C-alpha positions as CSV (number, residue, x, y, z in Angstrom):
1,M,5.2,-19.4,50.4
2,W,5.0,-16.2,52.3
3,A,7.0,-13.1,51.5
4,Q,7.5,-9.9,53.4
5,Q,9.4,-6.8,52.5
6,D,11.2,-5.6,55.6
7,G,13.1,-2.3,55.2
8,I,16.4,-3.0,53.5
9,G,15.8,-6.7,52.9
10,D,13.2,-9.3,52.0
11,S,12.3,-12.5,53.7
12,W,10.5,-15.6,52.6
13,T,9.1,-18.5,54.6
14,L,8.6,-21.7,52.7
15,D,6.2,-24.4,53.8
16,G,8.8,-27.1,54.3
17,G,7.8,-29.3,51.5
18,A,10.3,-31.0,49.1
19,S,11.6,-29.4,45.9
20,R,10.6,-25.9,46.6
21,R,11.5,-23.1,44.2
22,L,11.4,-19.4,44.8
23,E,11.1,-16.9,41.9
24,T,10.2,-13.3,42.3
25,L,7.7,-11.5,40.0
26,W,10.0,-8.6,39.3
27,W,13.7,-7.8,39.4
28,M,15.3,-7.7,42.8
29,A,18.1,-5.2,43.4
30,G,21.0,-6.0,45.6
31,R,24.6,-6.5,46.0
32,Y,24.8,-9.1,48.7
33,V,22.7,-12.1,49.7
34,E,22.4,-13.4,53.2
35,L,20.8,-16.8,53.6
36,L,19.4,-17.7,57.0
37,V,17.9,-21.2,57.4
38,E,15.9,-22.6,60.3
39,T,14.9,-26.3,60.1
40,D,14.0,-27.3,63.6
41,N,16.6,-30.1,63.5
42,A,15.2,-31.5,60.3
43,P,17.7,-32.3,57.5
44,L,18.0,-29.8,54.7
45,T,19.6,-30.1,51.3
46,I,20.1,-27.0,49.2
47,E,20.5,-28.3,45.7
48,R,21.1,-25.0,43.9
49,I,21.0,-21.3,44.4
50,T,20.9,-19.4,41.1
51,F,20.9,-15.7,40.4
52,Y,20.2,-14.2,37.0
53,E,21.6,-10.9,36.1
54,T,19.6,-8.7,33.9
55,R,20.3,-5.3,32.5
56,Y,19.4,-3.1,29.6
57,P,21.8,-3.7,26.7
58,L,23.3,-0.2,26.6
59,E,26.7,0.1,25.0
60,A,29.2,2.9,25.7
61,E,28.9,5.3,22.7
62,S,31.5,7.6,24.0
63,R,34.9,7.4,25.7
64,F,36.2,8.9,28.9
65,D,39.9,9.4,29.5
66,S,41.6,10.7,32.5
67,S,45.1,10.6,34.0
68,D,43.4,9.6,37.2
69,T,42.6,5.9,36.9
70,R,40.0,6.2,39.7
71,L,37.8,8.3,37.4
72,A,38.0,5.7,34.6
73,D,36.7,3.2,37.1
74,I,33.9,5.5,38.1
75,A,32.9,5.9,34.5
76,Q,32.6,2.1,34.2
77,I,30.5,1.9,37.4
78,A,28.2,4.7,36.1
79,L,27.6,2.9,32.8
80,R,26.8,-0.3,34.7
81,G,24.5,1.6,37.0
82,L,22.7,3.0,34.0
83,Q,22.4,-0.5,32.4
84,M,21.0,-1.9,35.7
85,C,18.4,0.9,36.2
86,A,17.3,1.5,32.6
87,H,14.6,-1.1,32.4
88,E,11.9,1.2,33.7
89,T,12.8,3.9,31.2
90,Y,13.6,2.1,28.0
91,M,11.5,-1.1,28.2
92,D,7.7,-1.2,28.2
93,C,5.0,-3.8,28.3
94,P,2.6,-4.2,25.4
95,T,-0.2,-2.4,27.3
96,T,2.1,0.6,28.0
97,S,1.2,0.4,31.7
98,S,4.7,1.4,32.7
99,C,5.2,4.0,29.9
100,S,6.9,7.2,31.1
101,T,5.3,9.6,28.6
102,L,2.9,12.3,29.7
103,A,0.3,11.4,27.1
104,I,-0.3,8.4,24.9
105,P,-1.9,9.1,21.5
106,V,-4.8,6.8,20.9
């Protein structure tokens, strides 16, 4: 498998063998997926495409009310954005390699 990050998208080239599976090593952000396939006239069967959603389990601890329903929608979008982007801040690996503190006591 070969992968390339190209600006606003990623592309992968698989070797053409049977039963190939693609998994990324880290979360991939995105809203849309465009699948382009070239087979050089060879038959292709895509058995399954699966996406896993992962986000930090933050719950709303406050309430926002407004007579403008658009603002209520924005509050929900903001909470979801925080959930989607909080992994780097709130979650750490055992070796603290991604810790966001200035100094780590030894």
